[in-house]
C-alpha positions in Angstrom: 0.3 -20.2 5.9 0.1 -16.5 6.4 -3.2 -15.0 7.7 -4.8 -11.7 7.2 -5.4 -11.6 10.9 -1.7 -10.3 11.4 -1.2 -6.9 12.9 0.1 -5.6 9.5 -3.1 -6.1 7.5 -5.7 -5.9 10.3 -6.9 -2.7 8.9 -8.2 -4.4 5.8 -10.4 -6.9 7.5 -14.1 -6.7 7.3 -16.7 -5.5 4.9 -16.4 -2.4 2.6 -19.0 -0.8 0.4 -18.0 0.9 -2.9 -17.4 4.5 -2.6 -16.1 5.4 -6.2 -17.7 5.2 -9.4 -15.5 2.3 -10.6 -16.2 0.5 -7.4 -19.9 0.9 -7.9 -20.0 -0.2 -11.3 -17.6 -3.0 -11.3 -16.7 -4.6 -8.0 -19.6 -3.9 -5.5 -18.9 -4.7 -2.0 -15.6 -6.3 -1.0 -14.8 -8.3 2.2 -11.5 -9.5 3.8 -11.7 -12.5 6.0 -8.5 -14.2 6.9 -6.8 -15.3 3.7 -10.0 -14.8 1.7 -11.2 -11.8 -0.2 -14.8 -11.6 -1.7 -15.6 -9.3 -4.4 -19.3 -9.3 -5.2 -19.9 -12.7 -4.0 -16.7 -14.1 -5.7 -14.3 -15.6 -3.0 -10.6 -15.9 -3.7 -7.4 -16.4 -1.8 -5.1 -13.5 -1.2 -1.7 -13.6 0.0 0.2 -10.6 1.6 3.5 -10.0 0.1 4.8 -7.0 1.9 3.8 -3.6 3.3 4.1 -0.6 1.0 6.6 2.1 1.6 5.7 5.7 2.1 6.8 6.8 -1.2 5.0 3.9 -2.9 1.8 4.8 -1.2 2.1 8.3 -2.4 2.8 7.1 -6.1 0.0 4.6 -6.2 -2.7 6.5 -4.4 -3.2 10.2 -5.3 -3.7 12.5 -2.4 -3.0 9.6 0.3 -1.7 10.7 3.6 0.9 7.8 4.5 1.0 9.1 8.2 -2.8 8.4 8.4 -2.9 4.8 7.3 -0.9 1.8 5.8 -0.7 0.0 2.5 0.2 -3.5 1.5 0.8 -5.5 -1.6 -1.1 -8.8 -2.2 -0.8 -11.7 -4.8 -4.1 -12.9 -6.1 -5.7 -14.4 -9.2 -8.8 -13.2 -10.8 -9.3 -14.7 -14.2 -9.7 -12.4 -17.1 -12.9 -13.7 -18.2 -14.5 -13.3 -14.6 -17.4 -10.9 -14.9 -18.6 -8.7 -12.0 -21.3 -6.1 -11.9 -22.8 -5.1 -15.3 -20.7 -7.8 -17.0 -17.4 -5.8 -16.3 -14.1 -7.3 -15.6 -11.3 -5.9 -13.4 -8.6 -5.9 -16.0 -10.2 -6.4 -19.2 -9.3 -9.9 -20.6 -6.1 -10.0 -18.6 -5.8 -11.9 -15.4 -5.7 -9.7 -12.3 -2.6 -10.8 -10.4 -1.6 -8.0 -7.9 -3.5 -5.7 -5.4 -2.3 -2.9 -3.6 -4.4 -1.4 -0.7 -4.2 1.7 1.4 -6.4 1.9 4.4 -6.9 5.2 6.4 -9.6 5.4 9.1 -12.9 4.2 7.4 -11.6 4.4 3.8 -9.9 1.9 1.6 -8.2 2.3 -1.6 -7.4 -0.7 -3.8 -5.4 -0.8 -6.9 -5.5 -3.8 -9.1 -2.8 -4.8 -11.6 -2.3 -7.6 -14.2 1.0 -9.1 -15.2 3.0 -11.7 -13.4 5.7 -9.4 -12.7 5.1 -7.3 -9.3 4.1 -3.5 -10.0 6.8 -0.9 -9.5 5.4 1.8 -7.2 6.9 5.1 -8.6 5.1 8.0 -10.2 7.1 7.4 -13.4 6.5 3.6 -13.6 2.8 3.8 -12.8 2.2 6.7 -15.2 3.6 4.5 -18.1 2.1 1.3 -16.7 -0.1 -0.9 -18.9 -0.7 -3.1 -16.0 -2.6 -0.8 -13.8 -6.2 -1.8 -14.2 -7.8 0.8 -11.9 -8.0 2.3 -8.4 -11.2 1.6 -6.4 -12.3 3.4 -3.2 -14.4 1.8 -0.5 -15.9 2.8 2.7 -16.2 0.8 6.0 -19.6 -0.5 6.8 
């Protein structure tokens, strides 16, 4: 089994507090620990699929500096009916199946996606995407 303890995803490990309005109103705190991620006390398994390329980071995370950090694509499963803060869901009634992260210093951004097909990380594809559920920003504790 692949572990988040590997060098490619070590920067995601630990606890993060919400730093954007969507993160504050939907997910609350998030924690990465081994192959598990916790979103507001809901624990789930995550699997790293691959690192994101520089152009993919630029497309997915507006204003990101790929030279300052690294991004990864993860597979996960959050049921569409799973409620978080204020009875909000992450992808409406759709299952959340993908997560892209970008960590630079003490900031992490997460983009959540629905659909069984992996997201395409180009400006054009993401601009037309009905599967991008939202981008959330977190700060390291």
